[in-house]
N, C-alpha and C positions, 0 to 999 in steps of 0.2 A: 463622450461620457467618461468620467473618471471612475475607476474601479480599483479595488484591492482584493487579493485572495484572502479568504477568512475560513478557518476551520471551526465549524460549529461545535459548541460545547467541548467536551474532552476528546471524544472519539468520532465526531460527526464527519460528514464529507466536507471537502474543501470546495468552496464556491466563490464566485466573484460577487462583490457587493458594491453598489454605487456609493460614491463619496461626494458630498456637497462641498461647495467652496469654503464654507466656514468650519469644516471638520478636517483636521490634519493628522490622521492616525499614523503611527510609526510601527515598524515591524516589532512584534512582541506585545503590542497594546491589546488589552481586552476591550471589546466593543459590544454595545447593545444594538441588535439588528432587527429589522422588520422581517417577519415571516408570514406565511399564508394565514396562520391562525395565532396571531398575537406576537409577542416579543420573545427573542431568544438572545443568547450571547455567544461569542466566539473570540478567537485570537487571530490577529492580523499576522499573516505569514510572509508577505511580500510588499514591495514598494508600490506606490500608486502608479497606475498606467492609464493611458487613454485608449479606448476602443471605439471603433466606428459603429454606427447604427446598423448592425447586421442582425439577421434572424437568429435568435438564441434558442437552444433546445429547451432551456428552462428560463423562467422569468428572473430578472435581476432585481433583487430587493435592495433596500437602502440601509445604510448605517445610520442609526438614530443619533447615537452619541458615543463618545469614548467613555468607557465605564468609569463611574465615579466611585469614591470610597464606599458609598452606601451600596452601589451595585455590586462591588466586589465582596462586600460583607454578605449580601444576599446569596451570591454564588457560593461563598464558603459555607453558608448555612445549608444550602441545597445539597452540597457534597456530604455534609455531616448527616443530614436527614436520610440520604439515599441508602445508608448502611442498613437502617431498620427496614426500609422498603425491600432491599435485596433479601434480607432474612425472611420477611413475610412471603415473598415470592417463592423462595426455596421451600418453605413449609407447604405452600399451596401446590407446588409441583409434585411434592411427595404425596400429598393427599389425593391428588388426581392420578397418581401413578403414571406420569408422563415421561416418556423416554427422551429427555432433553437435558442439556447441560447449560445452566445459566452462567453467562460470562460476565455481564456487567449491566448497570442500569444508570439512567441519567434523568434528571429533572430538566424541563425547559426552564428558562429564566423566571417566568412568572408562575411556575409550579402548576400550570393548568394541564400539563401533559407529562407522562413518564414513559420513557422508551426502555424496553428490556431487550438485551441482546443475548441470543442463545445459539448453540450448535446442536445438531441432531443428525442422525444417519439418514433419515427420510423426512417425509412430511409429518407434522404433528397437529392434531386437532386440539387447539388450545382455546376454543371458544368459551368453554365453561371457566377456564382459568382467567380469561380476560374479564368475564362478568364478576368473578369473585374479587379480583384485584380492584376493579373500578368501584365496586360497592364499598370495599374496605378503605381505599385511599382517596375516594372522592376526586378523581382526576381521570382525564382521558388516557387510556392505556394503549400502547403500541408495542407489539412483540415483533422483533426482527430476527429472522434466522440468518446467520452469517456463516461464512466458510472458515477453514482453519487459518487462511492467510489474514482474514479480517480479525480473527482472534489474536494472532500474534501482533497485529497492528495496534489493537486496543490495549493489550497487556504489556507490550513493549519488551525490551531485553537487549542483549548484545549479540551481534553476529560473530562468526569465526574470525573476522578482521579486527575484532575488539572494539568496534564502533557501535553506537546505538543503531538499532534496526532501521533500515531505509524506510520501510513502510510506516514506522512510527514517527518519522520526522518529516520527510519532504515528498514522498511519493503520493501522487493524487489518485492514480488508478493502478490496478494490477494488469500488467501486460502478459500475454502468453509466453512462457519460458519452456523450451524443449531440450531434450537430451542432445539433439543435433547441434545446438549452440555450444554445448560443452565440448562435443567432439571436434567442432571446427576450431575451437580455441586450444585444442590439444590438452584438455584437462582430464584428470582421471574420471572414468565413467562409473565410479563407485558412488551410488546414491548417498551414502552416509557422509561423503566428503564434499558433495556439491549441493546438499540440501540445507535449508535454513531451519530455524526453530519450529516453524510450522510443519515441517516434514515434507514440504514441496521444494522443487528446485529453486535455488536462490535467485531472487529478482535481478541481482547484479550480473548474472550471466547474459542478460539481454543488453546491458549498457554498451558493450563494445562489439556485439555480434555483427553489426553492419560493417564496422571497420575491418574486422577479421575477414569477412566475406569479400570485401573490396580488395584488400591486400593479397588475398589468396588467388585472385584471378590470374590465369596463365601459369600457375604452379601445379606440379603433379601432386597427387595425394600420397600419403605414407602407405607403402605396400605396393605402389604402382610400379610396373616394369618399364624401364627406360633404357636407352642405348647411349653409352658414353664412348665416343670415337669407335663406334662399331662393336663395342663389347656390351653385352646385356647385363643389366644390374637391377636391383630393387631399391626403391627409396626407403630409407630407414629413419630419416629425420628431416624436419623442415624448420626453417626460420623465415616466417613470412615477411617480417619487417626488413631483414637484410636480403630477402629474396634469394636464399640459398637452400639447396637440397643436398643432403648427404646420401650417397648412393653406395650400396655394397655390391661389388662386382662378383661375377661368377667364380673368380679365383680367390675370393675372400678379401681382396683389397677394398679399401674405402676411399672414395674421392668426393670432393665437394664441387657442386655446380652452382654458378651464379647466373641468375636469370635477369634479363633486362627489365626495367620498369615499363 
């Protein structure tokens, strides 16, 4: 089966979609795709690849066609219309006095469904809100509560590195990130220095965590007591890639130890 990764709409999840022999989508192309309830659109994020017939957690739907100029025009109309929809939803949230923050909204390609994304401290009973919106907008309404990382992914921005946020570009899923990862990489443990725009630890801390863990095997930890030619000292610095440790001896002298790989 030939498949390509596609991000649904502007902020939807990235999923694999089947490609037929007569459709040749390229990275960056917008495509019209089959979904459980009608048609939707998305953008191709990767090259075509072949997968074997294995059990999938979710069904793999098909790409119907590469978006035509008419399709792109409808997508653009949907984006313009959604601004009024968002304003209406904000008004209804205020009327129902719901403790929730509306982040964004999206039309499906055929405008039969509208998805609203929001954040909240706890659970929100939005049943009456859904009824009001469905009646006013004449469409199926779906409200999705998202986390602060998802909010950053949807709104976008730039990280401390100066590049566009990883979550807004290529990350498919959020992996757990811990303070231990920062400690193993000898990074400052000040949360303000290692947190992203979402206020959580930066996802990139996990990119090299396994490498640092592997290279650290057999090396002492900073602060550990060691003996150098019978003299006791404390490790004050490590270079895991050169596999060297700087040791401060009892008499105040510092020496460097090289560890074999």
